[in-house]
C-alpha atoms as one frame of an Amber mdcrd trajectory, in Angstrom:
protein
 142.928 105.189  96.382 143.088 108.761  95.051 140.250 107.963  92.653 138.113
 106.687  95.531 138.797 109.805  97.611 137.815 112.070  94.706 134.707 110.011
  93.979 133.630 109.758  97.617 134.857 113.100  98.939 132.147 113.510 101.572
 132.763 110.062 103.050 136.537 110.584 102.955 136.262 113.850 104.882 133.792
 112.325 107.342 136.070 109.318 107.888 139.182 111.445 108.534 137.300 113.755
 110.912 135.869 110.785 112.785 139.240 109.052 113.152 140.849 112.272 114.414
 138.008 112.803 116.885 138.326 109.239 118.164 142.113 109.576 118.568 142.179
 112.942 120.331 138.867 112.747 122.198 138.262 109.035 122.777 135.005 107.671
 124.148 134.082 104.221 125.363 133.010 101.499 122.935 129.499 101.566 124.375
 129.262 105.328 123.755 130.242 104.880 120.097 127.582 102.215 119.635 125.028
 104.438 121.380 125.898 107.286 119.015 124.828 105.299 115.951 121.153 105.579
 115.020 120.455 102.067 113.772 116.838 102.932 112.963 117.975 105.516 110.419
 120.481 103.108 108.898 117.854 100.364 108.578 115.342 102.742 106.989 117.946
 104.104 104.564 119.019 100.611 103.555 115.399  99.571 103.013 114.518 102.663
 100.989 117.636 102.405  98.823 116.846  98.743  98.164 113.262  99.543  97.219
 114.369 102.390  94.961 116.914 100.153  93.241 114.256  97.486  92.743 111.824
  99.916  91.153 114.571 101.239  88.904 115.563  97.731  87.832 111.947  96.811
  87.101 111.826  99.547  84.433 108.581 100.913  85.833 109.428 104.631  85.870
 111.194 104.698  82.522 108.447 102.887  80.629 105.599 104.830  82.229 107.467
 108.039  81.413 107.896 106.994  77.789 104.146 106.467  77.504 103.445 109.900
  78.990 106.074 111.682  76.891 104.534 110.562  73.625 101.884 113.204  74.303
 104.480 115.986  74.237 104.609 117.511  70.777 107.370 120.095  71.273 110.458
 120.707  73.382 108.785 123.079  75.847 105.979 120.647  76.697 108.418 117.761
  76.832 110.683 119.680  79.215 107.827 120.628  81.520 106.584 117.048  81.599
 110.042 115.643  82.346 110.717 118.159  85.104 107.285 117.507  86.616 107.852
 113.746  86.590 111.235 114.193  88.298 109.761 116.583  90.889 107.001 114.226
  92.004 108.934 110.975  91.596 111.676 112.223  93.921 109.143 112.479  96.734
 108.998 108.698  96.996 112.215 107.300  95.535 114.646 110.080  96.634 116.309
 112.804  94.602 119.315 110.587  93.794 117.228 107.811  92.259 115.002 110.229
  90.328 118.088 111.728  88.675 119.750 108.358  88.075 116.612 107.259  86.207
 115.594 110.379  84.312 118.742 112.325  83.413 120.200 109.515  81.242 116.702
 109.008  79.830 116.517 112.720  78.959 119.933 112.718  77.294 119.118 109.532
  75.391 115.906 110.821  73.815 117.100 114.395  73.187 120.721 113.937  72.071
 120.851 115.285  68.517 117.259 116.527  68.711 117.813 119.597  70.925 120.589
 122.169  71.106 123.296 122.096  73.800 121.953 125.207  75.519 118.472 123.702
  75.776 119.861 120.427  77.136 121.800 122.319  79.803 118.730 124.217  80.941
 116.645 121.045  81.045 119.146 118.920  82.989 119.767 121.734  85.483 116.023
 122.202  85.961 115.590 118.448  86.459 118.294 118.584  89.123 116.624 121.481
  90.917 113.264 119.723  90.617 114.662 116.552  92.205 116.226 118.435  95.106
 113.075 120.463  95.781 110.495 117.754  95.157 112.317 115.356  97.468 111.839
 117.662 100.447 108.069 117.025 100.343 108.205 113.741 102.284 110.280 112.215
 105.090 111.552 109.584 102.636 112.394 111.972  99.799 115.965 112.493 100.927
 118.246 111.209 103.705 118.365 114.393 105.763 114.556 114.525 105.958 114.476
 110.947 107.159 117.118 111.674 109.792 115.538 114.906 111.042 112.021 113.433
 111.051 113.276 110.715 113.378 115.674 112.841 115.430 113.184 115.565 116.329
 110.196 113.210 116.518 108.101 115.195 114.052 104.516 114.090 113.646 103.257
 113.728 110.091 101.058 116.815 110.490 103.852 119.007 111.882 106.299 117.895
 109.180 103.916 118.549 106.298 102.710 121.865 107.722 106.312 123.084 107.690
 107.371 121.770 104.311 104.330 121.728 101.994 104.080 125.527 101.497 107.721
 125.510 100.346 107.032 122.534  98.087 104.054 124.250  96.463 106.003 127.445
  95.787 108.961 125.385  94.572 106.892 123.592  91.965 105.436 126.857  90.650
 108.943 128.309  90.378 110.284 125.165  88.714 107.409 124.960  86.231 107.517
 128.636  85.261 111.313 128.621  84.939 111.212 125.491  82.775 108.621 126.992
  80.423 110.653 130.202  80.088 114.083 128.607  79.725 113.277 125.506  77.678
 111.658 127.285  74.783 113.536 125.872  71.823 111.366 125.818  68.728 111.705
 122.154  67.835 109.299 119.302  67.359 110.341 116.253  69.337 109.323 112.795
  68.263 109.614 110.287  71.088 110.636 106.882  69.734 107.997 104.230  70.234
 108.937 101.123  72.169 107.317  98.188  73.826 106.883  98.535  77.564 109.377
  96.314  79.320 108.667  96.701  82.982 108.285  93.601  85.104 104.873  94.240
  86.626 105.165  91.574  89.328 108.518  92.938  90.410 107.174  96.492  90.388
 104.218  95.504  92.576 106.552  93.756  95.021 108.708  96.838  95.461 105.719
  99.165  95.736 104.476  96.914  98.551 107.897  97.150 100.232 107.777 100.919
  99.777 104.407 100.951 101.532 105.914  98.990 104.440 108.863 101.401 104.544
 106.477 104.352 104.803 104.673 102.628 107.667 108.012 102.254 109.409 108.972
 105.888 108.796 105.699 106.974 110.393 106.407 104.579 113.288 103.535 102.205
 112.555 105.819  99.263 111.731 108.962  98.488 113.724 112.073  99.187 111.639
 113.599  95.817 112.576 110.617  93.991 111.125 110.870  96.108 107.963 114.570
  95.299 107.619 113.941  91.569 107.962 111.161  91.665 105.347 113.249  93.681
 102.868 116.332  91.469 103.256 114.218  88.312 102.892 112.508  89.713  99.761
 115.860  90.557  98.162 117.292  87.135  98.969 114.295  85.423  97.390 113.549
  87.663  94.405 116.640  89.676  93.378 119.952  89.376  95.202 121.666  91.704
  92.725 119.939  94.639  94.417 122.276  94.192  97.393 125.018  95.532  95.107
 122.955  98.609  94.189 122.725  99.897  97.760 124.934 102.903  98.515 126.849
 101.479 101.476 129.217 104.447 101.384 126.291 106.706 102.270 125.452 104.425
 105.202 129.074 104.543 106.378 129.054 108.339 105.994 126.094 108.480 108.363
 127.935 106.241 110.843 130.973 108.537 110.708 128.955 111.679 111.306 126.945
 110.041 114.093 130.195 109.281 115.915 131.857 112.594 115.008 128.937 114.771
 116.120 128.583 112.843 119.382 132.307 113.203 120.087 132.263 116.929 119.302
 129.249 117.332 121.549 131.335 116.126 124.485 133.915 118.919 123.972 132.641
 121.989 125.882 134.279 124.627 123.634 133.022 123.050 120.388 129.581 122.383
 121.812 129.224 125.950 123.077 130.385 127.393 119.717 127.927 125.344 117.670
 125.118 126.003 120.129 125.726 129.756 119.799 125.718 129.542 115.990 122.532
 127.496 115.933 120.835 129.687 118.525 121.778 132.784 116.549 120.325 131.523
 113.262 119.886 127.781 112.747 118.384 128.286 109.291 121.290 130.299 107.870
 123.911 128.165 109.625 122.522 124.957 108.141 122.155 126.548 104.687 125.755
 127.746 104.652 127.148 124.520 106.090 125.308 122.596 103.373 127.151 124.558
 100.684 130.452 123.128 101.930 129.806 119.612 103.243 126.350 119.002 101.658
 122.970 118.945 103.339 122.923 115.363 104.633 126.097 115.598 106.755 125.043
 119.099 107.843 121.798 117.750 109.289 123.599 114.987 111.201 126.354 117.313
 112.435 124.157 120.217 113.570 121.080 118.468 114.994 122.611 117.732 118.426
 123.269 121.445 118.928 119.788 122.836 118.316 116.230 122.213 119.407 114.907
 124.117 116.386 114.059 121.182 114.141 111.983 123.330 111.792 114.861 125.683
 110.990 117.285 122.809 110.458 114.790 120.957 108.262 114.156 123.966 106.026
 117.799 125.052 106.066 119.178 121.720 104.892 116.357 121.179 102.392 116.685
 124.469 100.539 120.404 124.400 101.351 120.622 121.552  98.845 120.509 124.318
  96.245 123.617 126.372  95.550 126.991 124.723  94.993 127.272 121.332  93.262
 128.178 119.678  96.583 125.265 121.208  98.503 123.247 118.149  97.516 125.194
 115.106  96.385 122.307 114.323  94.018 123.419 117.320  91.946 126.712 115.589
  91.247 124.826 112.658  89.717 123.226 114.679  86.941 126.473 116.598  86.426
 128.350 113.325  86.004 125.884 112.085  83.365 125.948 115.374  81.472 129.756
 115.695  81.512 130.170 112.119  80.240 128.923 113.265  76.823 131.741 113.990
  74.298 130.099 117.247  73.259 129.323 118.484  76.796 129.809 122.215  77.401
 131.087 121.911  80.970 131.806 125.588  81.572 128.384 126.693  80.357 126.696
 123.973  82.396 128.465 125.115  85.596 127.565 128.753  84.955 123.874 127.966
  84.386 123.851 125.570  87.355 125.258 128.122  89.807 123.110 131.040  88.646
 119.844 129.101  88.725 120.591 127.257  91.974 121.528 130.362  93.934 118.570
 132.249  92.456 116.171 129.525  93.637 117.908 129.390  97.030 117.518 133.136
  97.548 113.856 133.194  96.487 112.903 130.249  98.704 114.837 131.663 101.662
 113.028 134.987 101.349 109.681 133.217 100.935 110.256 131.251 104.133 111.210
 134.420 106.036 108.171 136.350 104.819 105.552 133.618 105.113
């Protein structure tokens, strides 16, 4: 039980808060059901299933291996890896990009690069995943939620976020080149490609359908039926790869935020905070409870969708819990017997807060 609470801290907190809210400020059963956004849950389930399918097919790992054979030294290799993570996260989420590429990075570079260089590279991959994923509504859960909640059009969403994405990639690329400068030749081991092309094509087709549903072209219920049917027919094991705890976390925060919104004092306090500065409020809240719960909690108290979108996206930088994806790469890195945990944390915090400050100032100025 204690291990579960430590492993799923965000869900545990959300669950306790929700239970307390339901006990002290009860609503009717119908109101609880109304509070849950089933469209978001269906889209998240579908996207997590598709991402798991693509990961299982071996597509990203084998394509990356082919590309990385062109990198002759550590600096070029690092830039290529970080670039792949940045752009991959736009479609398969920051979590999946890190689950695929951080172990891959450690596997091919363990014993070939120094510990300091590995730290810089894994931290930069983490930052790249968190920043690249903000480019699309499907890149991370809070984008998907806010895109639906505020009814953004595709043009309004991209006009807000793409300038930040462009600047983010320049910052990520330049920082990677400067930091990952170890003078070492890296030989990428050759291997036969192992991806299942038919399976990859199937899940790319499902991804296309998911995007249609995100942009409200295809009804989410039809998407859910198609995805479930495809998994039942082609790969039932993927059902076990879906992060149901994340789905339950969303349910908890849907109910909690709705309940809090019915309490005049709480509602007025959050409305004042969000009216005062929705961007800063969402950034700071993300540092404590992470950006996904922050988006769900704060959205009912502000009409400024742009500020909340930017605040929770760049708010994923900073502390390790600001974006739960950051904990994934940290977990992989710390699992190594020779891991320098203290140095990793120091580099992580300095670089994350530096990127957060620069992007915040850029958004204010431009």
